[in-house]
C-alpha positions, 0 to 999 in steps of 0.5 A: 469543495468546502470542508471543515474538520470533521471527527472520523474524516481520516485526513492524511490516511493516503497520500503521495507525491508528484509534480501535478502542475509541471512547475518542477516543485513536488506537489503533495496529494491527501486523501480523507477517504471518510469525509462526508460531501454535502449535495443537494440538501443531502449528506454523502456519508464517507463519499471521501475527498483529496487536497492537492497541496502545492509545492513552489521554490519557497515552500509547500503550500502556496496554493491548494485545491480540494476535489470530490470525486465528481470535481475530479472527474466530471464523468463520475459521481460523487455517492455516499460510501465511495471513499473516493481517495482511500489510496493514492498513488503518483510519480513520473512515467518513464516517458517524463510524464507526472501521474497519479491513480486515485483508489475509490474501493466503495465506487458502485459499477453498474453493468447491464443495468445491475449495480454492483455495491463496492465494486470499486474503481480507480481514477487514472491521470497521466499528462492530459488524459485523465480516465476512470478504470474498474474491472470492466474496463477494456482488456482489464482481467476479472469480473466485477462483482460486488464488494472487490473493492478495486482500489483499496490499494495501489502502488507504482513505479515509472513503469508500472502500476498494480491495483488491489481488489482485496475482496474480489471472489476466486470461484466460490470463495468470496473476499480471496482478493486479486490484483491487477498489474497495469503498464503506464504505457496508453492504449486507446487512452487506458492504462494497458493491463498486464496482469491478473494475479489471485491465488486461484484454485489448486494449480491455477493461480499463485502459490497457495490457494484462494480461500475466503477471507484471505484478502490477498491484495489488501496491501501491496508495494512495487520497486524496480528491477533492472535484470542482467541483461538490461542497463536499466530497470525494465522490470519491477518487483511487486509484494503482495500481503494476504494478512488472512491467509490461514497456516495450517489449522492456524487463522489469520495467520497471513503471508506474503508474495512477491512478484517480478513482473515483465514488460511483456505482462509474464510474471514469475513469483520469486517468494512466497512467506509466512511464519509456517516455513520451516527456517523463518524465525517465529511461528504463526499466531492466530490473529497476526495478520502477516502482511497486512502491510508490506513494503518493498525497496531496492536499495541500489537502482543503479545497479543489476538488481541481486538478492543483496540489494532488495529488502522487503518488511512484512507488517504483523499487526497481531503479533504479541510480544511478551504478555503484550498482546497485539504488540505487533512486529515487523519482519525484514526479508531479502525476497530474492534469497534462494532461502527466504529465512536466510537472512530474515529479522524480526523488529519489536520495540525494545529499549535496548538491543533493538533498531525500533526504540519504544516499549511494546505495549498492548494493541500497539498494532506495530506494523500496521503502518509502513514505508520505504525507500532506497535508504530507510524504512519508515516505520509508524506506529499511529496506536502507539500506548507507550507513555513516552509516545501516546499520541503515535510516533514514526521512526526513520530507520536506515536499512544499513542499521537493520542489515547490522552494518552500521549503527546510526539509530532510528530518527524519531517523529512525534508529535511535540518536537522538531516543530511538528504540532502537539496535537492528534492522537494517532501520528505516524500513518505512513504507507 
């Protein structure tokens, strides 16, 4: 695919690392879901593309491959508004095979001659297996409907991966949202579907109730979980953001849910958090969008998982900070605590007294960009308005600093320092 930089391509909106070519070096996959693709004299708007930037012992960039959807999987077609590469997740499965999942939330799915616009799909690669998965694939729970946007969000570990469909209709409630959990174990050439998750009607789904516009599954994140009767991480913890959830009469205040996934497909809801719970810091605000981004991490995968080892960060990009509208915040939880507010903490930008540096400004949307690992929280503010970070910024904050155990300070990355080109307008997109 020959491509040129164009306004709105969103190159880098998604990215993932895995060993694509089996040479022992990590390869970087980058999505540009709004890339326009020319075909037969027609410009396919927002068809999308992905790039594989190969690593080598001498560094990244030894070779670069680019793919449209049809180039990546010849059984599919490149079409306008598919947004191929909107989400990416990659890694190594428990059996040692590298895997890659590519979200295509704008994919139309035709069933019985009926075209379901934006139903969505996922391209899944494991070793030599390459398959397209939709809600119509064998064994996958759910019903294909227009605007499901299956593949909008992706998460995974070495044993499981999950796919968000925030446009999924639940009963009569449009855009209520759903999440499907898969095992990397292949059954008849397909990843094995384990569970379909949604809020359902009262008593039929997870806590809460499916309502139009909830967007359950807008953001998802997954980490390993080791039960006390196992010697390895046989399970997973799945965090799910529902930014459109109404709390009481407060619209779009948002919520987040944590699910414990077991190998047989059974699951346990271990935490549901929102700003309306009595012991949680803060109050629900209209348009806070608590859960627009979530990230969950196990800080010690070599031991039995406990409340002390798991952290979840929840983005609240619409939260006011003082007089600054939509400055945004991030709230930290230990989701396995008996009380979700027992150890919660709200992070906002401040010149002093906060582990998050900077100055909170109107429409920063702090919390829109989050990722994490066992050691650090990665918090990007691509829309920063602070004078010292006008092109965006990424903060890397040790969990131990957030816990108050250490005071190492956040590492700051921004255009113009540490070899980062002094260019661009929205540096700091992660997750």
